[in-house]
TORBA-681524 format. One record per residue (C-alpha): residue in three letters; x negated, y negated, z negated. Coordinates in pm, whole numbers, plus 50000, padded with zeros to 5 digits. Layout:
N
code X Y Z
ALA X Y Z
...
***
This chain:
176
code X Y Z
MET 21010 57882 34423
SER 21236 58083 34169
ILE 21565 58258 34303
ALA 21704 58145 33984
THR 21752 57797 34052
LYS 22020 57739 33817
THR 22235 57494 34013
GLY 22531 57739 34044
ASP 22515 57767 33601
ASN 22870 57524 33664
GLY 23046 57746 33850
THR 22969 57585 34201
THR 22766 57679 34518
ALA 22641 57560 34844
LEU 22711 57606 35155
MET 22492 57500 35416
TYR 22389 57194 35441
GLY 22433 57153 35103
ARG 22807 57033 35017
ARG 22961 57151 34682
VAL 23201 57406 34642
PRO 23384 57641 34311
LYS 23222 57919 34315
ASN 23573 58028 34325
HIS 23684 57854 34686
PRO 23812 58068 34926
ARG 23512 57987 35256
VAL 23299 58140 34914
GLU 23492 58379 34829
ALA 23524 58448 35303
TYR 23100 58517 35357
GLY 23112 58716 34969
ALA 23353 58988 35067
VAL 23164 59018 35398
ASP 22860 59020 35245
GLU 22980 59298 35083
LEU 23109 59429 35354
ASN 22775 59432 35564
ALA 22595 59599 35205
ALA 22836 59922 35224
LEU 22773 59962 35582
GLY 22415 59974 35503
LEU 22491 60241 35302
ALA 22697 60357 35529
ARG 22435 60375 35726
SER 22167 60468 35552
THR 22388 60813 35523
ALA 22423 60861 35848
ALA 22285 61164 36058
GLN 22389 61062 36431
ASP 22202 60737 36592
PHE 22559 60727 36777
VAL 22679 60598 36463
SER 22353 60487 36236
GLY 22270 60272 36542
ASN 22587 60129 36598
LEU 22640 60031 36231
LEU 22281 59848 36271
ALA 22409 59638 36545
ILE 22726 59498 36376
GLN 22512 59455 36107
LYS 22323 59222 36325
GLU 22631 59084 36399
LEU 22769 59005 36016
VAL 22508 58730 35975
THR 22628 58541 36298
LEU 22928 58584 36158
MET 22885 58520 35767
GLY 22683 58238 35851
GLU 22975 58057 36056
LEU 23200 58126 35729
ALA 22894 57935 35516
VAL 22953 57631 35716
ALA 23164 57326 35633
ASN 23386 57224 35909
GLU 23334 56873 35951
ASP 22956 57040 35951
LEU 23004 57322 36254
GLU 22884 57048 36540
ARG 22564 57043 36329
TYR 22509 57340 36298
VAL 22610 57464 36639
LYS 22366 57205 36812
GLY 22130 57384 36534
GLY 22103 57692 36761
PHE 22323 57926 36538
SER 22569 58110 36700
LEU 22978 58185 36648
VAL 23166 58469 36670
THR 23246 58533 36996
PRO 23487 58737 37225
ALA 23212 58902 37368
MET 23117 59021 36993
THR 23495 59214 36924
ALA 23475 59353 37357
LYS 23223 59559 37205
LEU 23397 59704 36945
ASP 23661 59749 37152
GLY 23449 59979 37361
LEU 23268 60194 37122
VAL 23649 60217 36988
LYS 23755 60328 37346
GLU 23417 60560 37339
ILE 23527 60741 37057
GLU 23855 60769 37107
ALA 23831 60944 37461
GLN 23626 61150 37270
ASN 24039 61305 37137
ILE 23897 61331 36808
SER 24110 61502 36602
PHE 24394 61367 36315
LYS 24706 61338 36165
GLY 24822 61159 35953
TRP 24613 60932 35633
ALA 24305 61059 35609
THR 24156 61173 35280
PRO 23829 60994 35235
GLY 23523 61281 35091
ALA 23521 61532 35377
THR 23136 61422 35381
GLN 22913 61124 35244
ASN 22894 60976 35582
SER 23211 60992 35653
ALA 23298 60881 35287
ALA 23065 60566 35336
LEU 23161 60534 35607
ASP 23622 60456 35483
VAL 23487 60274 35190
ALA 23341 60008 35443
ARG 23635 60031 35598
THR 23869 59919 35253
VAL 23590 59583 35177
CYS 23635 59532 35567
ARG 23952 59508 35512
ARG 23998 59306 35185
ALA 23731 59068 35382
GLU 23995 58962 35680
ARG 24253 58866 35400
ARG 23944 58673 35296
VAL 23963 58514 35583
CYS 24281 58472 35642
ASP 24333 58318 35303
LEU 24062 58090 35437
GLN 24287 58035 35762
ALA 24578 57949 35549
ALA 24353 57699 35384
GLY 24406 57576 35692
GLU 23951 57589 35651
LEU 23894 57839 35947
LYS 23822 57723 36291
ASN 23742 57982 36502
ASP 24077 58236 36481
GLU 23819 58531 36626
ILE 23586 58601 36299
ILE 24003 58788 36196
ILE 24009 58993 36552
PHE 23650 59024 36483
LEU 23759 59201 36128
ASN 24066 59353 36225
ARG 23866 59533 36520
LEU 23538 59652 36310
SER 23811 59769 36033
ASP 24033 60006 36323
LEU 23581 60084 36387
LEU 23510 60187 36103
TRP 23816 60448 36101
LEU 23806 60609 36406
PHE 23361 60649 36327
ALA 23484 60867 35960
ARG 23699 61003 36185
TRP 23459 61128 36440
VAL 23201 61210 36146
GLU 23427 61459 36030
SER 23469 61577 36368
ASN 23127 61633 36498
ARG 23005 61770 36137
***
């Protein structure tokens, strides 16, 4: 089977379980932005010199697979998705991010005002990932505004992740 299925040549794409929607549907925009975020995190992870950063980024990337999967399912198919053994985004996932935020903040990382990205390659990659995360959050908010989001924890998770990525960048700059 070829990767070029040509089924999207008419401007539509399939969600999980085969429902077709326009490629600019808010759901596709949302999971597409999270896919971009996952790629940006991969770049940040590949430039990380510290295991603290790279290990945590890898764990977050795995959580994003759960998030993207949930976003790629129409509301009508969510029950089927869960029955199929797939996980949804949970407060426990957000709590892990909260724990990392507290851990970094406890180290008294010094920062004042706006950060200017680019002090190191890794902190710059983390700042790019943060801005992509904010865009993903906005796309999920669009999905929510369209009445297409069942799980508000996704927005909370992405909001917390963007905060964490900002802190990771500052941590990297402080520990170079």
